[in-house]
C-alpha positions in Angstrom: -0.1 -0.2 -0.3 1.3 3.0 -0.6 1.7 6.1 1.1 -0.5 9.1 2.0 1.4 12.2 0.1 1.0 16.3 1.4 2.3 18.3 -1.6 3.0 21.9 -1.3 3.3 24.0 -3.7 4.8 27.7 -2.5 3.8 30.3 -4.7 4.4 34.4 -5.0 3.5 36.3 -8.2 4.4 33.1 -10.4 1.4 33.5 -13.3 3.9 32.7 -16.3 3.7 29.6 -14.5 1.7 28.1 -12.2 -1.9 27.0 -14.4 0.8 24.7 -15.7 2.0 23.1 -12.3 -1.0 23.2 -10.8 -2.4 21.3 -13.6 0.2 18.4 -14.2 -0.1 17.8 -10.9 -3.9 17.4 -10.9 -3.0 14.6 -14.0 -0.3 12.9 -11.7 -0.5 8.9 -11.8 -0.2 8.7 -7.9 -3.5 10.6 -7.1 -3.1 9.7 -2.9 -2.3 13.1 -2.0 -3.7 16.4 0.2 -2.5 19.6 -1.9 -0.9 22.4 0.5 -0.9 26.3 -1.4 1.5 29.4 1.2 0.6 31.9 -1.1 3.5 35.5 -0.1 0.9 37.6 -1.7 0.8 37.4 -4.8 -0.6 40.6 -6.6 -0.5 39.1 -10.3 -3.6 36.4 -10.0 -1.7 33.9 -8.7 -3.4 33.7 -6.0 -6.4 33.1 -7.4 -5.3 30.6 -9.3 -4.3 29.0 -6.2 -8.1 28.9 -5.2 -9.4 27.7 -8.1 -7.3 24.6 -7.7 -6.3 23.8 -4.3 -9.0 23.9 -1.6 -7.0 24.8 1.0 -4.3 28.0 -0.4 -4.1 29.8 2.3 -1.5 34.1 2.3 1.7 34.3 4.4 1.4 36.8 7.5 3.3 38.6 8.1 7.5 38.9 6.5 8.3 35.6 4.7 10.8 33.6 6.3 11.3 30.5 3.8 11.9 28.1 7.5 9.1 29.7 9.4 6.7 29.3 5.9 7.7 25.9 5.6 7.0 24.3 9.3 4.0 26.0 9.0 3.1 24.1 5.8 3.8 21.1 7.7 2.1 21.1 10.9 -1.0 21.7 8.1 -0.4 18.4 6.7 -1.7 14.4 6.9 1.0 12.8 4.9 2.9 10.6 6.3 5.8 12.1 3.5 5.9 15.6 2.2 6.4 16.7 -1.1 7.5 20.6 -2.1 7.3 22.4 -5.6 7.1 25.3 -6.1 4.7 27.5 -8.6 7.4 28.2 -10.7 8.9 24.6 -11.5 6.6 22.5 -14.1 6.1 19.3 -14.3 6.9 17.6 -17.0 5.1 14.5 -16.9 2.2 12.1 -15.4 4.2 10.1 -13.3 6.6 12.7 -11.4 4.7 12.1 -8.0 4.8 8.3 -8.5 8.6 8.6 -9.1 9.8 10.9 -6.7 8.0 8.6 -3.9 9.5 5.3 -5.6 12.4 5.8 -3.7 11.2 5.8 0.1 10.7 2.0 -0.4 13.3 1.9 1.5 13.3 2.5 4.4 16.2 4.2 5.0 16.4 7.2 2.5 14.7 10.1 4.6 15.0 12.5 1.7 14.9 13.0 -2.5 15.5 15.5 -4.7 14.0 15.9 -8.6 15.4 16.3 -11.8 15.6 19.8 -12.7 15.5 20.8 -16.3 16.3 24.5 -17.3 13.9 26.2 -19.6 14.1 26.8 -23.0 15.7 30.7 -22.3 17.9 29.7 -20.5 21.6 30.6 -20.7 24.3 28.4 -22.1 25.8 28.5 -18.6 23.1 27.7 -16.9 22.5 24.9 -19.0 25.3 23.3 -17.4 25.4 23.7 -14.3 22.7 22.1 -14.2 23.6 19.2 -16.2 25.3 18.5 -13.3 23.9 19.9 -10.5 21.0 17.7 -11.2 22.7 14.4 -11.9 23.8 11.1 -9.5 27.2 12.7 -10.4 25.7 15.4 -7.9 24.9 12.6 -4.6 28.5 12.0 -4.3 29.1 15.8 -3.2 27.7 15.4 -0.1 26.0 18.9 0.7 23.9 19.0 -2.7 19.8 18.9 -2.0 17.1 21.1 -3.7 13.6 21.9 -2.1 12.3 23.1 -5.3 11.3 20.0 -6.3 11.6 16.9 -3.9 10.0 15.1 -0.9 10.9 14.0 3.0 9.4 11.9 5.3 7.0 14.2 7.8 8.5 12.3 11.1 11.9 13.7 10.0 10.2 17.6 9.4 8.9 17.0 12.8 12.1 15.8 15.1 14.0 18.0 13.3 12.4 21.4 11.5 13.6 23.9 9.4 16.0 26.0 10.7 13.8 29.4 11.1 17.1 31.8 11.4 18.5 32.0 7.8 16.6 33.6 5.0 18.3 31.5 2.3 19.7 27.5 1.8 16.9 26.5 3.5 16.8 23.1 2.5 20.4 22.8 2.3 21.0 23.4 5.6 18.1 20.4 6.6 19.7 18.5 4.7 23.3 19.1 5.8 21.8 18.3 9.2 19.8 14.7 7.7 23.1 14.1 6.1 25.2 14.7 9.5 23.0 13.0 11.6 24.0 9.4 9.2 20.7 10.0 6.8 20.3 8.8 3.4 19.1 11.3 1.2 18.4 10.1 -2.4 18.3 11.2 -6.9 14.7 10.6 -7.9 16.1 10.7 -12.4 12.5 10.4 -12.8 10.8 12.9 -11.3 11.3 15.8 -13.8 10.6 19.7 -13.6 11.1 22.1 -16.2 12.5 25.5 -14.0 15.6 27.8 -14.4 15.8 31.4 -13.7 18.5 33.8 -16.1 19.7 36.7 -13.2 20.9 39.8 -13.8 24.4 40.9 -12.5 22.3 42.2 -9.4 20.2 39.7 -8.8 23.1 37.2 -9.5 25.3 39.4 -6.6 22.4 39.3 -4.2 21.3 35.3 -4.9 25.2 34.2 -3.9 26.1 36.8 -1.3 22.9 35.3 0.8 24.1 31.5 0.3 27.0 33.1 0.8 25.8 34.8 4.2 24.1 31.5 5.2 27.0 29.4 5.3 28.9 29.5 8.1 25.3 28.8 10.3 24.9 25.3 7.9 28.4 24.1 8.0 29.9 26.3 11.1 33.4 27.2 9.8 35.7 28.9 11.1 36.3 32.8 9.8 40.0 31.1 9.2 38.8 28.1 7.0 36.7 30.8 4.9 40.6 32.9 3.1 40.1 34.3 -0.7 42.0 32.4 -2.4 39.8 29.3 -1.8 36.3 30.9 -1.4 37.0 32.7 -4.7 40.2 31.8 -6.7 40.5 28.3 -6.4 36.6 27.7 -7.2 36.4 30.5 -10.2 39.4 29.3 -12.0 37.7 25.4 -11.5 35.5 26.4 -13.3 36.1 29.0 -15.9 37.7 26.2 -17.1 35.6 23.7 -17.5 32.8 25.8 -18.8 35.2 26.7 -21.6 35.5 23.5 -21.7 32.0 22.9 -22.3 31.5 26.0 -24.5 34.1 24.5 -27.0 31.4 21.7 -27.2 29.0 23.4 -28.3 30.2 26.5 -30.5 29.2 29.4 -28.4 33.5 31.5 -28.2 31.7 34.4 -27.9 30.6 32.9 -24.2 34.2 32.6 -23.5 34.8 36.9 -21.6 31.7 36.3 -19.7 32.2 32.2 -17.9 34.9 34.0 -15.5 33.0 37.0 -15.2 30.1 35.3 -14.0 32.3 33.0 -11.6 34.1 35.7 -10.6 30.7 37.8 -9.3 29.0 34.2 -8.0 32.2 33.5 -6.1 32.7 37.4 -4.6 29.7 37.4 -3.3 29.6 34.9 -1.9 32.7 35.5 0.0 31.0 39.0 0.8 28.1 37.4 2.1 30.9 35.0 4.5 32.1 38.2 5.6 29.4 39.7 6.6 27.9 36.7 8.8 31.7 38.2 10.8 30.9 40.9 10.9 
């Protein structure tokens, strides 16, 4: 007998994608689920669309704090497995849910993350990053997890809730603690959604600064371990070399100069966030 599932769809001004996402949820081969849709003050019609598909749609009160919103949603869930799928993660077929929860047949598995493929308009370096992150290679990294399309046992979430003190990387922080407890996290390659963002320079800085701000809180590293060469120079050089090989393969030599700038923006912003954490 398959378990009951609760699906949490967090939304905020995603009118371009929300109907596609909800429609695909309604068409899933596995139908024993509760649908819960918290909305963060959407003003573009997203909330109204949520209400037309979901009887348990509700507005998030107060300032948006990811961990707090997630923990509140978990408290409303009736399923023994809780699935998370962001409103702009467009599910690609009718077996997404079935494939996402299948790894829980292994009782050692606590959490599962699905496969994200970039949108058709995704920048080439975004495509490259997604192809690495959402493959079995990421299981070897020891610190990768994405809540955007994922599933976690409710019992684990009740015992070990999301951190409500950080504003970024709450999913990575939760998964890091789970791994430290020896829990198993699986990758469901057959649970596919379309999801990516082409960030502007300012958006890159903001996002990676936030991730840097969260890193010491997650991993407990000391300032001495977060040196400029190890945090910025080394990863920028390594990733740029991988970028250049990829760009050569796809014939995009026009992006050769953008690649090191892109990686510099990412890693220097992470470093600035880490420094801010300690000041």
